[in-house]
N, C-alpha and C positions, 0 to 999 in steps of 0.2 A: 504494500500499500504506499502511495506517495505521501510525503509529509504535507501538512497544511501550510498555507501561505499566511504568514504573519510578519509584521514589522516589528523587529526587536531593537531596542536602543544599543549603541555600540558599547556602552559601559556594562551591559548585562544587568541592568537594574530592573528589567521587566518589559512588558509590552507597552509600546507607545499608545497614544491616545486612540489611534485607529488601527484595526486589524482586520484583514480579510481572511476568513476561515473557510477552508474547503470542507464540504460535506460530501462524503462518499457512501455509496451503497455498501452495506456491511458484507454481503455475500460476494459480489463481483469485484469490489474495490474501485469501480468506475466512479468518476466525478458525477455527482448529482447536481451540485450548485455551489456557489460561493456566497457567503453571507458577509455583510459588513457590520463590524461591532466596535464599540468602545467599552471600557471597563464597566460603565454603568448601564450597558445594554441589558434589558430584561430577557429572560428565556422566552417570554411571550413574543417579544419582537423577533427573536431568532426563528421561532416556529412560524411566525407570520411570513417572514422572508422565504423560508423553505416552501411554504404553501404557494406563495407567489411565483416561485421559480421552478417548482417541480410539479405543482398541482396536487400534492399529497395533503389531504385535509389534516388539520392540527390533531384531531382526535385519533388519527391513524398513524401519527408520527411517533416512532421510538428512536430517540437520539442517545448515542453512547459516546463516551470519551474515555479511552483507556480501559475499556471493558465495563465501565460503570454507567448506568442509565442516568441521564441528566434530568434533574428535577427543576421545578419552578424556581427554587431558591438558590440554584447554582450560581457561583461567583464567576461572572464572565471574564474577569481579569485572570483568574486562575485557569479557567477553561482555555483561554487564549494561549497561556504559557504551555499547558499540557498539549494543546493541539499542534504546536510546532513539531512535536515528536509523534503524536499518535493520530492526529486528525479527529474529526467528528464522523461517526458512522450513523447511517440512517437505515432503519428497518421500517418498512410499511406493514402495519398490523391490520389485517383483515379479519383475523380470528381472535377469539378471546384466549389469552394465554393460560386461563384457568382450565381449559379443556385439554386435558393431558391423557396420555396413554401409559399407565404404569407397566403394562406388559411390553413396552417398547423393546427391551433387551432380550425378552424371551421368545420373540416372534420367529426368529431365524435360527435358534439354537438347534444343535444336533446331538442327541444322546444315543449312543450305540446300544442296540438291544440284542437280546439272545440269552440263552440259559447260562448260568454259571454253575460249574461242577465242583463239588467238594471232593478233593483227593488228598488223604492223609493230612487233614486239617488245613489244606491249602485251597484257596479259591482260584479256580483256573478258568480262563476264558480262551478264546482263540489266540493263536500265536502272535497276531499283530498287537494284542494288548498285553500279553504275558500273564504271569501268575502272581498271587499275593499270599503272603504268609503272615498271620497275626503276630504281633510282637508284644504290644502293651496298649492299654487304654489311656487316652489323654484326658478325656472329659466328655461332657454332654453337649449336644448341639440341638437346634430346633428339630424335632421329629426324629432324632436318632443320636448317634454317638460319634466321636472322633477318636481314631486310634492310630498307632504306628504299625506299618506293615513293611515287610521286606518285599520289594517289588522286582520281580525277575522279568526282564524284557530284553530279547536278544541275548547278548553275552553279558549284559550289565545287571548288577544287583544293587538296588538303591533303597535306602530308608525314606519312606514317604509318609505323609499324613493323609488319612482317608476319612472323609465324612460319609457315613452311611445313613441315608434318610429313608423313612417309610414312604413308599410311592403313593399310597392312598391318601396319607396326610398331605403330602406335597401337592397332590392334585386338587386339594380343596381350594386352591387359588384360582383354578380354572372355572370360569363361569361367573366369578366375582366382577363387580363393576371396576373396570380399569381406570375410570375417570374419577380421581379423588374428590374433585369439586362436587359432582352430582351425589356421590356416596356420602359426602359431608353434609350436604343439604338435606338429604332424605333420611340419613341414618340406617339405610337398608342396603343389603348386599355389599357391605363394606369389605374391601380386600383385606386379606390377612396381613399382619405386620411383617412377616418374613416370606419371601418368594424364592423357593429353591430354583425355579427355572430362570428367574431374572439373574440370580447369582451366577449360574453356569453360563448364561448368555454373555454377561459382562466378562467373565473369565475367558471364554472363548474369543471374544473380541480382543481382549488385551494380549492374549497369547499370540495373536497374529501380528502384533506390532513389532517392527524390527528395532525399535529404540525403547523397549520396555524397561523402566528403571528397576534396579535391584530392590528398591524399597517397597515394591508392590509384590505381594505374595503371588507366585505363579502356579497355575494349575497345568497338569499334564494331560489328563483325560477324564472323561465322564462316561459311565455306562450304566445300564439298567439290567437287574436280574428280575426274578419273579416278583420280589416284594421290596427291593431296596434300590435307591439311586446311589451309585458310588461316584464320589468326586475325589479324584487323586491329585494331591498338591505337594509342593515341596515342603519339607519338614524344617520347622524353625526350632532348633534344639534348645534354645534358652527360654522358651515358653513366653508368656505374656509379659509385656512391659509393666502391667499392674503389679506383678509379683516383685519385680525389681524395685518399684516405688515403695511398696509396702515394707520391704526389707531394708529401705533406706540405702539402696545400692546404686543410685543415680547421682554420681558426683557432679560438681559444677561444670567441669569440661564436657561431661557426657550429656548434660542438659542441652547445651548448644548443638552438639552433634545430632542428638535425637530429634530435636525440634527441627533442624534443617532438613534431615532425612524425611520426617513426617510431612513437612511442607512441600518438599520436592515430589513425594508421592501424590499428594492432594492436587498440587498444581498440574501434574501430568493428567490426572483424571479430569480436572476441569477443562483443560485444553481439549480434551476429547469429548466434552459435553456430558460427562458422567458425574452425577452427584451421589456421594456415598450415603449420607444420612445416618450413619451409625458409627462415626469415628469415636473411639474410646481407647482407653488403656488396655482394655480386654481385647480389642481388635488390632492392637499394635503388638506384633510379636517381635522377638529378637533372635537373630541368627548370625553367628560370627560377629556379634557386637554391632549389628546393623538392624534397622528397623524394617519390618515387613507389615504393611497394611493389608488386612484381609476382610472377608465377610461382606459380600455385596448383596445380601438378601433384601436390603431396603433401597438398593440403588435405583435411580431414575435418570432420565434424560433431563439435563439442565437447560438446554436451549433447543429450539426447533431448528430445522434445516435452513431456515432463513435468518437465524441468529436471534430470534425472539426469545427473551428470557421467560421460562415457563414457571407456573405457580402451583404449589402443592398444598395439601391440607391435613394429611395425616400426621399425627404426632408420634413418629416412629423413633426408634433408637432408644437410648437409655436416658432416664430422667436427668441425671446429674450433668450430662454433656449436651443436652438439647438446648437449642437457642430459644430465647423467650418468645420470639415471633411465631414459633411452631405450635404454641398452645392457643388454638383458635376456637372461639365459641361457636355453637351451632347456630345456623340461620343464614340468611342471605344478605342482611344489611345491618348497620348499626343505627339505632333510632336517632340519636342526636350526637353529632360531631361538630365541635367548634373549629372553624378553619384557622390554623395558626397564622400569625402575621406574615410569615415568609412563604406561604403556600398559596396554591391557586388550582384552578380547574385541571383535573387529570393527574395531579400529584399523588404520590404515595405518602402517607404519614403514619407514624406510630401512634396508635390509640391505646388507651388503657381503660380497663374496667376494674372492679374490685379484685379480681383474681389474677389478671394477666395483661400482657402488652401484645399487641398484634397490628398488622398493617391493614389499612383500608385505602381505597382509592377515591379521591374526591370527585364528585360529578361535575359535568359541564355547568358553568355559571357559578361555581363556588368562589366566594370572595372572602378575604381575610376578615376575621372577627364575626362572621356570620355563622349560624347553625345550618346544617344540611344533613341529608341522608347519604351516607357513604357505604359503598359495598365492601364486603369482606374480600380481601385480595390474596389470601394465602401467603405462602412464603416462597422465596427463591432458595434453592438448595445450595448454591455456592457460598453465600454469606453464612448460611447455617453451618456448613462444614467448617468454615474458618473459626466460628464461635466454638465449636466442639474441639478444634485443635487448641484453641486458647485455654479451654478447661484442662486439657491434657498437659499443656505447658505449665499451668498453675500447679497441678498435681505433682509434676516431676520436681518442681522447686520447693514445694511445701509439704509434700507427703499426704495431702488430703485435698478434696475439692472445695471450692469457695462456697458452695451451697448444695442442698439436696436436689432442688429443682429451681429453674429460673422463672419462678412465678412470684407474684406479689404476696402470696400466702406463705412463702418461705421467709423466715426471719432474716436470714443473711442476705438473700437476694434483695429483699425489700430495703434493707439497710444500705446496700450498694446503690439502689435506684434513688433513695431519698437524699443521699449525701453527695455534695458537690464533686468530691474527688473519688467517688465510687469505690473501686477495689482497693485503692490506696488507703482510703479511710477504714475499710474493713480490716486490712492487715494491721494498721496501727491500733485499731480497736482490739484485735486479738493479741497485740504485743509482739507481732512477728516482724522481722527485719525486711525492708524493701530490697528488691533486687537493684543491681546497678542501674543507672539512669537509662542506658540503651536497652537493657533487657526489659525494664519496667515499661518503657514506652511501647515496645512491641507487644507485650502482654496486655497492656491496657487497650490498645487499638483492636487486638483480636477479640477482647471481651466487651467491646463497646455494645451497649444495649441496643442502639439503633442500627439495624442491618445496613441501611443506606450509607452509614458512615464507616463501616468496617472495611479494612483493606482486603483486596483479593489475596489469594495464596501466593501468587507470583509477586505481588507488591510486598508481602511479608518477607519474602526471600531477599528483597532489596534493603531490609532493615540494617542499620549500622551495626547492630548487635551480631548480625550474621556476616558482616563484611569480610571477616577472616576466611570464610568459606566461599566467597563470591566466585572465585576462579577455580574452585575444586570441580573436577570432572564428576559427573554423575554416572556411577557404574551401571552397566546394563546386564540384563539376563542373557545367558548364552542360549542359542537355539539348537545346540547340538543334541539336547535331550528331549526335543519336541516329539510328541506322539500323535495325538489325535484331536486335540482341541483346535 
């Protein structure tokens, strides 16, 4: 994508009074139009220019800068500076982003079928898959268990982790409403929290990528016997990162390393429009002292093929790590919302009730200071993932989570929300030391209550606290051991 056109002063003090910003179509990268701005230009004026020059009505415009949707209250001076590097991207929205397909990743998956024969305590399939010998149990999984097996394939024998899940229970997701918005409104035919087929679909997609980071757990094959789905994955010998945190085995230098690796994994998923929705210390494994992010049973598509950010409604994942905007009350609208001073028609705002904070979209004609009916707008999965990463970061540093659940009924989250310095005030209230300034800045940004103000995973990687790793190469998975995914 070409850079935007902007006039910058020679001393580098910022953008001059006038700037011409290129607006490009997000998918093709082709120039849509050029808008003229000054630092005091309002977003409404930008949208009007886009309408005049492209014919795209204001209500159908989705404008992005640096991967972040531009809201009514955006600072045009800041946008102008950013746009020199990233440009402004335009998506024309003809559909409601709340209409999503939770089954997106399971539609084209392939699970090998056929009988599995037991021979001398070994599970044997055809020669292309090899044979499996049970070694030891690791733990429970949804609808089944996880165990270590000796996997014999060709001339190789490898220790692998195998999830075995009951087929009938996994198939309960089939026939459920794949649109979380409609299921949320009606309360009927709600999809299960965990989707085995979605997990396999994501793993199959990832296994085909030539640049798959080592920090994402890799799967080798999936097959079906008479009653179980077998998912064969690499074995992370050191177990869950949670165990290391609880045993106080995450030293300060390891905290930086693990956070960087976690963010590299999440950034890669997000670049491929995959939202994880269950990032936690339990789903971050350690192998040879490196992080492996796993478990895609709650994963969904974060953006449509046109680049439109999609919105979801189910409160999946674990309570401690879940972002506040994921707790959405039932219903289609909020009776009374007072429009904030810096917001306007079509903007997303964070609204609160007694229990929780959630996002609503202001209707056309909404004006600052006035009351209006605003629609529930669900949540975007990428900012929610970043929040979950922030909770993991907090746990690595302090040995426990900041709250039980990010709702206003939780004593500690309510304290964070009510106090000006949020998490900093909470730590001081607990008598715990603050991290160094750079680490604290990153942590606070990731745990920002408002999802519109949270940095993306890739922007987190640009943090000064991680600057020592900025030039480090991201190790990739080898494809020598690929089998059937």
